[in-house]
C-alpha positions, 0 to 999 in steps of 0.5 A: 645570809651566806652563813645561814644558807651554809648552816642550813645546807649542813643540817640538811645533808647530815639529815640525809646522811642519817636516813640514807643509812637506813635506806642502805640497810633496808636495801641490803636486807631486801637483797638478803631476804630479811627485813632490816631495821624495823623494831624502832617506831614505824618500819624503823624510821627513827633508827638512824636518829637513835643511832646518832644519839647513841654515838654522840652520847658515848664516852670518848676514850683517848689513848695515853700516848696520843697527840692530843691536838691532832687526835681531836682535830682530825675528825672535825676536819673530816666532817668540815671538809665533807660539808664544804664539798656540798657548796659546789653543787647548785642547790636551789635553796641557797642564796648564792651561786658559784661561777667556779664550782669545779675549781672549788671542788678541785681545791676542797676535794684534794683536802679529803686525804689529810684527815685520814693522814692525821687520824692514822698518825695521832694515836701513835699505833702501828695498826692505824699507821698501816691502815692510813698508808693503805687508805692514802695509797688507794685514794691517790691511785684513783685520784689521778683517774677521777681528776683526769676525767674531771678535766676532760668534762670541763674541757668538753663543756667549756665552763667551770660551773657544775650548773652548766651541765644542766643545759648541755647534753652528756651523749658525747661523753656518756661512754665515760660512766663506767670509768667514772663509777669505778673511780668514785667507788674507789674514791669513796672506799665502797665495795668492792674497794672497801678496805676500810671495812675489811681493816675493821674486821681485824683492827679497824684501820686508821680509825681504831682508837676513835669512838663515840662522837668522833667515830660518828664524825668520820662516819658522817664525813664518808657518807656525805661524800658518797651522797655528794658523789651520787648527785654529782654523777646525776648532774654530770651524766643526766642533768640535761635530761632531768633539768626540768624538775630539780626533784628528778635530779635528786631522784637520779642521785638516789638511783645512783646510790641504789646502784652503789648499794647493789654493787656492794652486795653483788661483787666480792672485795678486790685483793689490795694489789689487784686494786692498785694495779687496776688503777695505774695499769688499766684505768689510767691508761684508758682515761688518757686514751679517751682524753686524747681522743676527745681532745683531738676530735674536739680540735678537728671539729 
């Protein structure tokens, strides 16, 4: 029953990711005063499924000098880890509940950087090596800020369960939303921190030689992590207010994803040195100040 619940969760997540790409393209089209996908069936509703079919049926071209085992395992590992992260959220259709969902998120979330590491090294290409190093440096830089904020949330709610957030008001730590959103954008490599996209304009970064279903696996893993991050923000900061109906929590996550798309079409891309200095010189000291402030107030009160 546990395996069936996880497989059902994976299928629903992948289906949500497929239609989220349509939602993103429609919203960006509205911002640009154009239609977006509208030719395939009614309003282009089947466009994501046909795009997935095209990618899954294309031929995979493997570089001659690639490390075959690592080359094949990296996309599968990325997709598997991104689907495992979804077990941390309290899903109402699953047959089990986790008492230490934050701990699972710490363990599984820290593994996301390894598929990027392996994919950038597998084909023995210097361009992919440079893209891999840039992506890993960005992830590690903002991982410190993100994990510090997460430890602070755990300290304030006195629980390792994400479901506990649905019964506790977040007005105490509502001021952490800007830091959380910025670190989430950088962790998921979204604009204005989308250096994976900027590298695709040149050589495509760490996934240069991936095509067909392997490219689809990497793409699905990126967007599933993005959707998970939106629902996590909805649970952490608005779960107590939206806990009356589970559908409202989902709509809250959809609204957060709309904000992410809005940020993408509004702000210009950061320069890479500004991106790294923003993490270590601004966000991390500010996060530590909030951490010591909240801990001190908690101990005094």
